[in-house]
N, C-alpha and C positions, 0 to 999 in steps of 0.2 A: 292887515292881518291876512295871511295866506289860508285859504280854505282847502281842506282835503276833500276831493269829490266823493270818494268812497272810503270812509274811515274803516280800519280793520274791525271786524266783529269778533267777540270772544268765541273760542272753539268749545264745542261740547264733547268732543272725542278725546279721551285721555291718551297721554303718552305711554309707551311701553318701555320698561326698564329691563335690562339684562346685564349679566356679569360675564366678562370674557377676559382672560389673561390678566386678572387682578385689577381691572378697571370696570366702571359702570358705564353703560351706554344707554342713553335715553333717546328713543325714537319717537318723534312727534309727528303731527300732521304735515302734509305737503313736503315730505322728505327732510324735515328738520331733524338733526341729530346732534347730540353733544356727548362727549366722553369726559368722565370725571373720575377722580380718585374716589376710593371708598369713603374717605372722610368728607370730601366735598359733596358727594351724593347724599350721605346721611344728613349733613347740615341743610342741604337743599330740600330734602324730604321733610324735615322738621319745619322749615320755613314755609314750605308749601301747605302743610297741614294747618299751621297757625293762620296763614292768610286765607285759606279756604273756610276755616271756621268763622273768621271775622267777616268775610264776604257773605257767608250764609246768614249771619246775624243782621248784617246791613240790608240784605235782600228781604228778610222777613220784616224788618222794621219799616221798609218802604211800602210793603203790601198792606200795612195797617192803615 
């Protein structure tokens, strides 16, 4: 098995979304950027919210 010496850690700083010329641009940490259609951005947003809610519940259940 290959060991990763420094596995990536979750970021705590949010991405920033903006709209320009009919597309959505999501700027994240370390210069990461993605351009999406409005439809793709909305679907991604819904998916992110659902995953964040699940992760929050998982985190709370681990604390108990």
